[in-house]
C-alpha positions as CSV (number, residue, x, y, z in Angstrom):
1,L,-57.1,16.5,-35.3
2,N,-60.6,15.7,-35.9
3,G,-61.9,17.2,-39.1
4,V,-64.1,16.2,-42.0
5,K,-62.1,15.3,-45.4
6,P,-64.9,16.0,-48.0
7,W,-62.8,13.9,-50.6
8,S,-62.9,10.7,-48.6
9,A,-65.5,8.3,-48.1
10,R,-64.1,7.3,-45.1
11,S,-64.2,10.6,-43.5
12,I,-65.7,11.3,-40.0
13,E,-69.2,12.8,-39.7
14,P,-69.6,16.5,-39.2
15,E,-71.3,16.3,-35.7
16,S,-67.8,15.0,-34.1
17,A,-65.7,17.1,-36.2
18,G,-63.7,20.3,-35.4
19,G,-63.6,21.6,-38.8
20,V,-63.0,20.5,-42.6
21,F,-59.8,19.9,-44.0
22,F,-58.7,20.8,-47.4
23,R,-56.1,19.1,-49.6
24,K,-52.8,20.3,-50.6
25,V,-52.6,19.4,-54.1
26,N,-48.8,18.7,-54.9
27,G,-47.4,20.1,-58.0
28,A,-50.4,22.2,-58.8
29,G,-50.6,26.0,-59.2
30,P,-52.3,28.5,-57.0
31,T,-55.9,27.9,-59.0
32,A,-55.8,24.1,-57.7
33,Q,-54.8,25.0,-54.1
34,L,-57.8,27.8,-54.1
35,D,-60.1,25.3,-55.7
36,S,-59.4,22.9,-52.9
37,L,-60.0,25.3,-50.2
38,L,-63.1,26.5,-51.8
39,S,-64.5,23.0,-51.8
40,A,-63.7,22.7,-48.2
41,L,-65.5,26.1,-47.6
42,Y,-68.8,25.0,-49.8
43,Y,-68.8,21.5,-47.6
44,F,-68.9,23.5,-44.5
45,L,-71.5,25.9,-45.6
46,A,-73.6,23.2,-46.9
47,H,-73.2,21.2,-43.7
48,E,-72.9,24.3,-41.1
49,G,-76.0,23.1,-39.1
50,R,-74.3,19.5,-38.5
51,F,-71.2,21.1,-36.8
52,S,-71.1,21.2,-32.9
53,S,-69.9,24.3,-31.5
54,E,-68.9,22.2,-28.4
55,S,-66.8,19.6,-30.5
56,C,-65.2,22.9,-32.2
57,R,-64.3,24.3,-29.1
58,A,-62.8,21.1,-27.7
59,Q,-60.7,20.6,-30.5
60,A,-59.4,24.2,-30.5
61,E,-58.7,23.7,-26.5
62,R,-56.3,20.8,-27.4
63,Y,-54.5,23.1,-29.2
64,S,-54.6,26.2,-27.3
65,P,-51.4,27.8,-26.5
66,V,-51.8,27.1,-22.6
67,Q,-52.3,23.4,-23.6
68,F,-48.9,23.4,-25.6
69,F,-46.7,24.8,-23.0
70,R,-48.5,22.4,-20.4
71,S,-47.6,19.6,-22.8
72,W,-44.2,20.6,-23.2
73,R,-43.5,21.3,-19.6
74,S,-44.6,17.7,-18.8
75,L,-42.5,16.3,-21.3
76,V,-39.3,18.0,-20.4
77,E,-39.9,17.4,-16.7
78,G,-40.5,13.8,-17.3
79,R,-37.3,13.5,-19.4
80,L,-35.4,15.5,-16.7
81,L,-36.8,13.1,-14.1
82,G,-36.1,10.3,-16.2
83,E,-32.6,11.0,-16.7
84,F,-32.1,11.7,-13.0
85,S,-33.6,8.5,-12.1
86,K,-31.4,6.6,-14.8
87,R,-28.3,8.3,-13.0
88,D,-29.4,7.6,-9.5
89,Y,-29.9,3.9,-10.4
90,A,-26.5,3.7,-11.9
91,E,-24.7,5.6,-8.8
92,T,-26.6,3.1,-6.6
93,K,-25.8,0.1,-8.7
94,A,-22.2,1.1,-8.5
95,S,-22.1,1.6,-5.0
96,A,-23.6,-1.7,-4.2
97,I,-20.8,-3.6,-6.0
């Protein structure tokens, strides 16, 4: 994910980001979580003009349901083909002996 981390000095610039992260505050109550979310929202509002709708759209498309299922199908098919190839190789090697 490409997003601005307002609390980090090494964060990316808004122009190349797809959004703004907020920090999960471990062990803190709901008020601390809300403060973190509000800080991210305020950051976005203060820098809204620097965010690129194209970058945001491209980021969203990388995680779209269509892309998710394409990636999974490719992974599964690759694994299946890999398993068949290993078995075929083992059978070929065994018959050559």
